[in-house]
C-alpha positions in Angstrom: -72.5 -17.3 76.1 -73.8 -15.6 73.1 -71.9 -15.4 69.8 -70.4 -12.1 68.5 -70.5 -11.1 64.9 -67.0 -9.7 64.0 -65.9 -8.2 60.7 -62.4 -9.2 59.7 -61.3 -7.8 56.4 -64.9 -7.6 55.2 -65.7 -11.3 56.1 -68.3 -11.9 58.8 -67.2 -14.5 61.3 -69.1 -16.0 64.2 -66.9 -15.8 67.3 -67.3 -17.5 70.7 -65.6 -15.7 73.5 -62.2 -17.2 74.4 -62.1 -20.0 76.9 -61.5 -19.0 80.5 -58.1 -19.4 82.1 -59.0 -22.0 84.8 -56.3 -24.6 85.1 -57.1 -28.1 83.8 -55.6 -31.5 84.5 -52.0 -32.4 85.4 -53.1 -33.8 88.8 -50.4 -36.5 88.7 -47.7 -34.0 87.7 -48.8 -31.5 90.4 -48.8 -34.3 93.0 -45.3 -35.3 92.1 -44.0 -31.8 92.1 -45.5 -31.1 95.5 -44.0 -34.3 96.8 -40.6 -33.3 95.4 -40.7 -30.1 97.5 -41.2 -32.1 100.7 -38.6 -34.8 99.8 -35.2 -34.5 101.5 -32.4 -33.3 99.2 -29.1 -35.0 98.7 -27.4 -32.6 101.1 -29.9 -33.3 103.8 -29.4 -37.1 103.3 -25.7 -36.6 103.6 -26.1 -34.6 106.8 -25.3 -31.3 105.3 -27.3 -28.1 105.2 -28.7 -27.3 101.7 -26.5 -24.4 100.4 -29.0 -23.2 97.8 -32.7 -23.2 96.9 -34.4 -26.4 95.7 -34.8 -26.5 91.9 -37.8 -28.2 90.3 -37.7 -28.6 86.5 -40.8 -28.7 84.3 -39.6 -29.9 80.9 -41.7 -30.2 77.8 -42.1 -29.1 74.2 -43.5 -25.7 73.5 -47.3 -26.0 73.6 -47.3 -28.7 76.2 -48.6 -26.4 78.9 -45.3 -26.3 80.8 -45.6 -22.6 81.7 -49.2 -23.0 82.8 -48.2 -25.9 85.0 -45.4 -23.9 86.6 -47.8 -21.0 87.3 -50.3 -23.3 88.9 -47.6 -24.9 91.0 -46.5 -21.5 92.2 -50.0 -20.5 93.0 -50.6 -23.6 95.1 -47.5 -23.2 97.2 -47.6 -19.5 97.5 -48.9 -19.6 101.0 -45.7 -21.5 102.1 -43.5 -18.7 100.6 -44.8 -15.5 102.1 -42.2 -13.3 100.3 -44.0 -13.8 97.0 -43.5 -15.2 93.5 -41.0 -13.7 91.2 -41.2 -14.5 87.5 -38.8 -13.8 84.6 -38.6 -15.1 81.1 -35.2 -16.4 80.0 -35.9 -16.8 76.3 -37.0 -14.5 73.5 -39.9 -15.5 71.4 -37.5 -16.7 68.6 -35.6 -18.8 71.1 -32.7 -16.4 71.7 -31.5 -16.7 75.3 -32.1 -13.6 77.4 -28.8 -12.3 78.9 -28.5 -13.2 82.6 -27.7 -9.5 83.3 -31.1 -8.4 81.9 -33.0 -11.2 83.8 -31.3 -10.3 87.1 -32.1 -6.6 86.5 -35.8 -7.4 85.9 -35.9 -9.5 89.1 -34.3 -6.8 91.2 -36.7 -4.3 89.7 -39.6 -6.6 90.6 -38.3 -6.6 94.2 -38.3 -2.8 94.2 -34.5 -2.7 94.5 -32.1 -0.3 92.7 -30.2 -1.6 89.7 -27.1 0.5 89.0 -27.0 1.4 85.3 -24.2 -0.5 83.4 -23.6 -2.9 86.3 -22.0 -6.2 85.2 -23.7 -9.6 85.3 -21.7 -10.7 88.4 -22.6 -7.6 90.3 -26.3 -7.9 89.5 -26.6 -11.6 90.3 -24.7 -11.1 93.6 -27.1 -8.3 94.4 -30.0 -10.6 93.6 -28.7 -13.4 95.8 -28.1 -10.9 98.6 -31.7 -9.6 98.3 -33.1 -13.1 98.3 -31.0 -14.3 101.3 -33.3 -15.2 104.2 -36.5 -14.8 102.1 -39.0 -17.5 101.4 -39.6 -16.9 97.7 -40.7 -18.8 94.6 -38.6 -18.0 91.6 -40.2 -19.0 88.4 -37.7 -19.1 85.5 -39.6 -19.5 82.2 -38.2 -20.7 78.9 -34.7 -21.4 80.2 -32.3 -22.2 77.4 -29.7 -24.0 79.5 -28.4 -24.7 83.0 -26.0 -21.7 82.9 -28.9 -19.2 83.0 -30.6 -20.9 85.9 -27.4 -21.5 87.9 -26.5 -17.8 87.7 -29.9 -16.8 89.3 -30.2 -19.5 92.0 -30.8 -18.0 95.4 -28.4 -19.1 98.2 -31.4 -19.3 100.6 -32.5 -23.0 101.1 -35.9 -21.7 102.1 -36.7 -20.5 98.6 -38.0 -22.6 95.7 -36.9 -22.3 92.0 -39.3 -23.6 89.4 -37.5 -23.7 86.0 -39.3 -24.3 82.7 -37.2 -25.7 79.9 -37.4 -27.9 76.8 -34.8 -30.3 78.1 -32.7 -31.2 81.1 -30.6 -28.8 83.1 -27.4 -30.8 83.2 -24.9 -29.3 85.6 -27.3 -28.3 88.4 -27.2 -30.8 91.2 -30.3 -32.3 92.8 -32.7 -31.0 90.2 -36.2 -32.7 90.4 -37.4 -33.1 86.8 -41.0 -33.4 85.7 -41.4 -34.2 82.0 -44.7 -33.4 80.4 -46.6 -35.3 77.8 -50.2 -34.8 76.8 -53.2 -34.1 79.1 -55.3 -37.0 80.4 -58.3 -37.6 78.1 -60.9 -36.2 80.5 -59.1 -32.9 80.9 -58.4 -32.7 77.1 -62.1 -33.2 76.4 -63.0 -30.5 79.0 -60.6 -28.1 77.3 -62.3 -28.7 74.0 -65.7 -28.2 75.7 -64.7 -24.8 76.8 -64.5 -23.7 73.2 -67.2 -25.8 71.5 -69.8 -26.2 74.2 -70.8 -29.6 75.7 -73.3 -30.7 73.1 -70.9 -31.2 70.2 -68.6 -33.3 72.4 -71.3 -35.5 74.0 -73.1 -36.3 70.8 -70.0 -37.9 69.3 -67.6 -38.8 72.1 -65.6 -41.2 70.0 -64.9 -38.4 67.4 -63.9 -36.1 70.3 -61.5 -38.7 71.6 -60.1 -39.2 68.1 -59.5 -35.5 67.9 -57.7 -35.6 71.3 -55.6 -38.5 70.0 -54.6 -36.8 66.8 -53.7 -33.7 68.9 -51.7 -36.0 71.2 -53.6 -34.2 74.0 -51.2 -31.3 73.7 -52.9 -28.2 75.3 -51.9 -25.7 72.6 -53.1 -28.0 69.8 -56.4 -28.6 71.5 -56.9 -24.9 72.0 -56.4 -24.2 68.3 -58.7 -27.1 67.5 -61.4 -25.8 69.9 -61.1 -22.3 68.4 -61.5 -23.7 64.9 -64.6 -25.5 65.9 -66.0 -22.5 67.8 -65.7 -20.4 64.6 -67.7 -23.1 62.7 -70.7 -24.1 64.8 -72.0 -26.4 62.0 -68.7 -28.3 61.6 -68.6 -31.8 63.1 -65.9 -32.8 65.5 -65.4 -35.9 63.4 -64.7 -33.8 60.3 -61.9 -31.9 62.0 -60.4 -35.2 63.3 -60.4 -36.6 59.7 -58.8 -33.4 58.3 -56.0 -33.5 60.8 -55.4 -37.2 60.2 -55.0 -36.4 56.5 -52.4 -33.7 57.2 -49.3 -35.7 56.7 -46.9 -32.9 55.7 -46.8 -31.6 59.3 -45.0 -34.0 61.7 -46.2 -32.3 64.9 -49.9 -32.1 66.0 -49.5 -28.4 66.9 -48.2 -27.7 63.3 -51.2 -29.6 61.8 -53.9 -27.8 63.7 -52.1 -24.5 63.3 -51.9 -25.0 59.5 -55.5 -25.8 59.3 -56.6 -22.8 61.4 -54.3 -20.5 59.4 -55.5 -21.7 56.0 -59.1 -21.0 57.0 -58.4 -17.4 58.1 -59.6 -14.5 55.8 -56.6 -13.2 53.9 -56.3 -9.9 55.9 -56.4 -11.7 59.2 -53.9 -14.3 58.0 -51.5 -11.5 56.9 -51.8 -9.8 60.2 -51.1 -13.0 62.0 -48.0 -13.7 59.9 -46.6 -10.2 60.5 -47.1 -10.5 64.3 -43.9 -12.6 64.2 -42.1 -9.3 63.8 -43.6 -7.9 67.0 -40.8 -6.9 69.5 -40.7 -9.4 72.4 -43.8 -11.1 71.0 -45.9 -8.2 72.6 -48.6 -6.6 70.4 -51.0 -3.8 70.8 -53.5 -2.4 68.2 -51.1 0.2 67.1 -48.3 -2.3 66.4 -50.7 -4.6 64.5 -52.1 -1.6 62.6 -48.6 -0.4 61.6 -47.4 -3.8 60.6 -50.4 -4.5 58.4 -51.0 -1.0 57.1 -54.7 -1.0 58.3 -56.7 1.1 60.8 -56.2 0.8 64.5 -59.9 -0.3 64.9 -59.6 -3.0 62.3 -56.4 -4.3 63.9 -58.0 -4.4 67.4 -61.0 -6.4 66.0 -58.6 -8.9 64.3 -56.5 -9.3 67.4 -59.6 -10.1 69.5 -60.6 -12.7 66.8 -57.2 -14.3 67.0 -57.5 -14.5 70.8 -60.8 -16.3 70.4 -59.2 -18.7 68.0 -56.4 -19.5 70.5 -53.8 -18.0 68.1 -53.1 -15.1 70.4 -53.2 -14.5 74.2 -54.6 -11.4 75.8 -52.2 -10.0 78.4 -53.7 -8.7 81.7 -53.0 -5.0 81.3 -54.8 -1.6 81.8 -54.4 -1.1 78.1 -55.2 -3.6 75.2 -52.1 -5.8 74.9 -51.6 -9.3 73.4 -48.8 -11.8 73.3 -47.9 -14.2 70.5 -47.6 -17.7 72.1 -44.0 -18.8 72.0 -45.0 -22.2 70.6 -46.5 -20.4 67.5 -43.6 -18.0 66.9 -41.5 -20.7 65.2 -44.5 -21.5 62.9 -45.3 -17.9 62.0 -41.8 -16.8 61.0 -41.4 -19.3 58.1 -44.9 -18.4 56.9 -44.0 -14.7 56.8 -40.8 -15.4 54.9 -42.7 -17.6 52.4 -45.8 -15.5 51.7 -44.3 -12.0 52.0 -41.4 -10.7 50.0 -38.3 -9.5 51.9 -39.1 -5.9 50.8 -42.6 -6.2 52.2 -41.4 -7.5 55.6 -38.9 -4.7 55.7 -41.6 -2.1 54.9 -43.8 -3.6 57.7 -40.9 -3.2 60.2 -40.3 0.4 59.0 -44.0 1.2 59.4 -44.0 -0.3 62.9 -40.9 1.7 63.9 -42.3 4.9 62.4 -45.6 4.5 64.3 -43.6 3.8 67.5 -41.5 7.0 67.0 -44.7 9.1 66.5 -46.3 7.6 69.6 -43.2 8.4 71.6 -43.2 12.0 70.3 -46.8 12.3 71.4 -46.0 10.7 74.7 -43.3 13.3 75.4 -45.2 16.3 73.9 -48.2 15.8 76.2 -45.9 16.8 79.1 -44.9 20.1 77.5 -48.4 21.7 77.3 -46.9 25.1 78.3 -44.7 25.0 75.2 -46.5 26.5 72.1 -44.3 24.5 69.7 -45.1 21.3 71.5 -48.8 22.0 71.5 -48.8 22.8 67.8 -46.9 19.6 67.0 -49.3 17.6 69.2 -52.3 19.0 67.5 -50.8 18.1 64.1 -50.8 14.4 65.0 -53.7 12.2 64.0 -56.3 11.7 66.7 -55.4 8.0 67.3 -51.8 9.0 68.1 -52.7 11.6 70.7 -52.9 10.9 74.4 -55.8 12.5 76.4 -53.5 13.6 79.3 -50.0 13.1 80.7 -51.2 10.3 83.0 -52.5 8.2 80.1 -49.2 8.7 78.3 -47.2 7.6 81.3 -49.4 4.5 81.7 -48.8 3.6 78.0 -45.1 4.1 78.4 -45.0 1.9 81.5 -47.1 -0.9 79.9 -45.2 -0.9 76.6 -41.7 -0.4 78.1 -40.6 -4.1 77.5 -41.8 -3.9 73.9 -40.2 -0.5 73.3 -36.8 -1.6 74.6 -37.1 -4.8 72.6 -38.0 -2.7 69.5 -34.8 -0.7 70.0 -32.7 -3.9 70.3 -34.3 -5.5 67.3 -34.0 -2.4 65.1 -30.3 -2.1 65.9 -29.7 -5.8 65.3 -31.5 -5.6 62.0 -28.9 -3.2 60.6 -31.0 -2.1 57.6 -33.2 0.5 59.4 -30.5 2.5 61.3 -32.1 5.9 60.6 -35.4 4.8 62.1 -33.5 3.0 64.9 -31.7 6.2 65.8 -34.9 8.2 65.8 -36.7 5.6 67.9 -33.9 5.6 70.5 -33.8 9.4 70.6 -37.5 9.7 71.2 -37.5 6.8 73.7 -34.8 8.5 75.8 -36.7 11.8 75.7 -40.0 10.2 76.7 -38.5 8.3 79.5 -36.7 11.3 80.9 -40.0 13.4 80.6 -42.2 10.8 82.4 -39.8 8.9 84.7 -36.8 11.2 85.2 -33.2 10.6 84.3 -32.2 8.9 87.6 -35.1 6.4 87.7 -34.7 5.6 84.0 -30.9 5.4 84.1 -30.7 1.5 83.9 -32.8 1.5 80.7 -31.0 4.6 79.3 -27.6 2.9 79.7 -28.7 0.1 77.4 -30.2 2.6 74.9 -27.0 4.7 74.8 -25.1 1.5 74.2 -27.3 0.7 71.2 -26.8 4.2 69.9 -23.0 3.6 70.2 -23.3 0.4 68.2 -25.1 2.1 65.4 -22.7 5.1 65.4 -19.7 2.8 65.1 -21.3 0.7 62.4 -22.3 3.7 60.4 -19.2 5.7 61.2 -21.0 8.6 62.7 -18.4 10.3 65.0 -20.7 13.0 66.3 -23.3 10.5 67.5 -20.5 8.2 68.8 -19.2 11.1 70.9 -22.7 11.8 72.3 -23.3 8.2 73.2 -19.9 7.9 74.9 -20.5 11.0 76.9 -23.8 9.8 78.1 -22.4 6.4 79.0 -19.5 8.0 80.8 -21.9 10.2 82.8 -23.9 7.1 83.9 -20.6 5.3 84.8 -19.5 8.3 86.8 -22.7 8.5 88.8 -22.5 4.9 89.8 -18.9 5.1 91.0 -17.2 3.6 88.0 -15.0 6.6 87.6 -12.1 4.8 85.9 -14.6 3.4 83.3 -16.1 6.8 82.8 -12.6 8.3 82.2 -12.0 5.8 79.4 -15.4 6.7 77.8 -14.7 10.4 78.1 -11.3 10.1 76.3 -12.9 8.1 73.5 -15.6 10.7 73.3 -12.9 13.4 73.0 -11.3 11.5 70.0 -14.8 11.1 68.4 -15.6 14.8 68.9 -12.3 15.9 67.3 -13.0 13.5 64.4 -16.4 15.1 63.9 -15.0 18.6 64.4 -17.7 19.1 67.0 -16.6 21.9 69.4 -19.4 21.2 71.9 -18.5 17.5 72.2 -14.8 18.3 72.4 -15.2 20.9 75.1 -17.7 18.7 77.0 -15.4 15.7 76.8 -12.4 17.7 78.1 -14.3 19.0 81.0 -15.6 15.5 81.8 -12.1 14.1 81.6 -11.1 16.8 84.1 -14.0 15.9 86.4 -13.0 12.2 86.3 -9.4 13.0 87.3 -10.7 15.2 90.1 -12.9 12.4 91.4 -9.9 10.0 91.2 -7.9 12.5 93.3 -5.5 13.6 90.6 -6.1 17.4 91.0 -3.1 18.4 88.9 -4.5 16.6 85.8 -8.0 17.9 86.6 -6.8 21.5 86.6 -4.9 20.9 83.4 -8.0 19.4 81.6 -10.3 22.1 82.9 -7.8 24.6 81.5 -7.9 23.0 78.1 -11.7 23.1 78.1 -11.5 26.8 79.2 -9.3 27.6 76.3 -11.9 26.1 73.9 -14.7 28.1 75.5 -12.7 31.4 75.4 -11.8 30.8 71.7 -15.5 30.5 70.9 -16.4 33.4 73.2 -18.7 31.2 75.3 -18.5 33.5 78.4 -21.0 31.7 80.7 -19.2 28.4 80.3 -15.8 30.1 80.6 -16.8 31.7 84.0 -18.1 28.3 85.2 -14.8 26.6 84.2 -12.7 29.2 86.1 -14.6 28.0 89.1 -13.8 24.3 88.3 -10.1 25.1 87.9 -10.2 27.0 91.2 -11.8 24.0 92.9 -9.1 21.7 91.6 -6.4 24.0 92.9 -8.1 24.3 96.3 -8.2 20.5 96.6 -4.4 20.5 95.8 -3.8 23.2 98.4 -2.7 25.8 95.9 -4.7 28.6 97.4 -3.0 31.4 95.4 -4.0 29.8 92.1 -7.5 29.1 93.5 -8.0 32.7 94.5 -6.9 34.0 91.1 -9.4 31.7 89.3 -12.2 32.4 91.7 -11.7 36.2 91.1 -11.8 35.5 87.3 -15.0 33.5 87.8 -16.6 36.3 89.8 -15.6 38.8 87.1 -17.0 36.6 84.4 -20.4 36.1 86.1 -20.6 39.8 86.7 -20.1 40.6 83.1 -22.7 38.0 82.1 -25.2 39.5 84.5 -25.6 36.2 86.4 -26.2 37.5 89.9 -26.8 34.2 91.6 -23.7 32.6 90.1 -21.7 35.7 91.1 -22.9 35.3 94.7 -21.9 31.6 94.7 -18.5 32.4 93.3 -17.9 35.1 95.9 -18.9 32.6 98.6 -16.3 30.1 97.4 -13.7 32.9 97.1 -14.4 33.7 100.8 -14.0 30.0 101.7 -10.5 29.8 100.0 -9.5 33.1 101.7 -10.3 31.5 105.0 -8.3 28.4 104.1 -5.4 30.7 103.1 -5.4 32.3 106.5 -7.0 35.6 105.5 -10.1 35.8 107.8 -10.6 39.5 107.5 -10.6 39.4 103.7 -12.9 36.3 103.9 -15.3 38.3 106.1 -15.5 41.2 103.6 -16.0 38.9 100.7 -18.7 36.9 102.4 -20.6 40.1 103.3 -20.4 41.1 99.6 -21.7 37.6 98.6 -24.6 38.0 101.0 -25.6 41.2 99.3 -25.5 39.7 95.9 -27.4 36.6 97.1 -30.1 39.0 98.4 -30.3 40.6 95.0 -30.6 37.2 93.4 -33.4 36.4 95.9 -31.7 33.1 96.7 -32.8 32.5 100.3 -31.0 29.3 100.9 -27.8 30.7 99.6 -28.2 33.7 101.9 -28.7 31.3 104.8 -25.6 29.4 103.9 -23.6 32.6 103.7 -24.9 33.8 107.0 -23.6 30.5 108.5 -20.3 31.1 106.7 -20.1 34.6 108.3 -20.9 33.1 111.7 -18.1 30.6 111.4 -15.6 33.3 110.3 -16.7 35.6 113.2 -16.2 32.7 115.6 -12.6 32.2 114.3 -12.1 35.9 114.9 -13.4 35.6 118.5 -16.7 37.6 118.0 -19.1 35.0 119.4 -22.0 37.5 119.8 -21.9 38.7 116.2 -21.6 35.0 115.1 -24.8 34.2 117.2 -26.7 37.0 115.4 -25.7 35.7 111.9 -26.5 32.1 112.9 -29.9 33.2 114.2 -30.6 35.1 110.9 -29.7 31.9 108.9 -32.0 29.7 111.0 -34.9 32.2 110.6 -34.4 32.2 106.8 -34.6 28.4 106.9 -37.7 28.5 109.1 -35.9 27.0 112.1 -35.9 28.2 115.7 -32.7 29.9 116.8 -30.5 27.7 119.0 -28.8 29.2 122.1 -25.0 29.2 122.2 -23.4 29.0 125.7 -21.6 32.2 126.4 -17.9 31.9 125.8 -18.2 28.7 123.8 -16.5 29.3 120.4 -17.9 26.0 118.9 -21.5 26.8 118.1 -23.8 23.7 117.4 -26.3 24.0 114.6 -28.3 21.8 112.2 -27.9 23.8 109.1 -24.9 21.9 107.6 -27.1 20.9 104.7 -26.9 24.5 103.4 -23.1 24.6 103.6 -21.4 25.0 100.2 -19.0 22.1 100.0 -17.5 22.1 96.5 -14.1 23.4 97.4 -12.3 21.2 99.9 -12.3 17.6 100.9 -11.4 18.5 104.5 -14.1 21.1 104.9 
């Protein structure tokens, strides 16, 4: 391989390409783990069927290669588990345990299964166990902080395998097969060094190379850093590096010694970027993130990130876009450096730059989908070239690749508490970008978490208007997933917040939502009452379109309750309101519902006339599907009146509108069969 000349902060460095990812060593450990899979469990020895998946534990210090070993084990046994390998990380880069709810949601998403927004941990873990039942799957749980996390995610299927990676034992989980890692064997350790330095420098002084392995305690992460340091300095002797590390007595761990040496020999700009990467959300970095943190150009940041990969200080993530990961074993070393070398104000400014850059990228990501909007096009052209996406597909790809980091950025910004204005802007743009590219329904699980964060900030900063908006959004998502009682609580709290903010929109919207929740719960009297309160608010502000719509909702509640007289009065008010507003389609729909209630009330002749009028207005509105539904309504009414021939004509007309072949009705049979029920308007009665 040829060397590359790379410019980092004005200093020329000679860089060898990073070592390949081929797995090295650990033959004894792999043999033991494979044997543990075959060995009979305690339940089998006791004559019982194993109730859950077998659990193998790979324990070791960060930097011992525990994750790499788990991945290699999963690769080697993948043919025995045809349903695939599922991976999830149970620890944040700073060591914070990942909530089980989030881990279960990620696993369900990886399986391609729905994850209801706002679902509780128990519901998600039960859904995961149900999904894995009967499957032969390898579940790789990386960075487990404790037994509770692992236990909650264990499949009930004994045919699956769980490989947990942790720093210590998983006390509390029965029949766990542990494998505790030390260093690599000497041969593998030397081969790892050779990948960075080339074979000559190792073979000319094998004792020095073995001494270097010894001082690194054969830990893979320390050896990679040592190899990267030597690769950058082709004239440095392996013995010199070993002596330097022996002399480093301040750092107790071998990884800390090699890291400190590698860091101290970085050019100042590269060292600063490396320190600031400890602020990267979820430990995931792209050139824009590094550029914003350091206040440098995107090109310079990309060059430095590639240099750090070559040094073993950073990992390149397989991705369609440039993306890197800060190794978890280095995060604990980078954070103290940043706090020591950079003032708190500088770190806060770096965070602010990163959030501001992310906000602008999200704005660009959303704006590229609105090319037919002149204002959006103008705003897009006003952004710097490096912040613009070439097309919507590129923007959607960026959003998908960066999604974990974007969600982590929102969580960290809210937890920080000092950058709430930027955090609110970030979450607002993140919601809009997700809705634009993914859609509200598909993005609902992520949106639920974001709205919860908005609520946290609104309560902390005492922002009643934003609190009301967050509660309304959360209530809507609860209602869509069947948690109507929870939604009702949210809507009532939103009403209080809206009143506190003196926000008429939030107040009216909350009243209407409370009414809708009561209706969903079957309390039609309260539903009609709350819709009436919302109507009074709309009328007081002369919001005629919303008032006409609310007359319809009140009428629907009365219809459910069997009060047809009140329902008819409100539907007539709705028809009148839509007519005054010039909304022809809404008028046609209201007339259709009026005809339905007239039929319920035992007035078929009136219903027939109203339905014919509705057909005419639907024709004017050029709403073909509504016309077809109304033709079917006419057919049903005519059947009830005994005119089967006329009913057949209207039904045939409806089927032609829908592009279907007319179906014959046996003469004299009043019950005509048809397949157009999907066009029926069903908002008025449960029994319809």
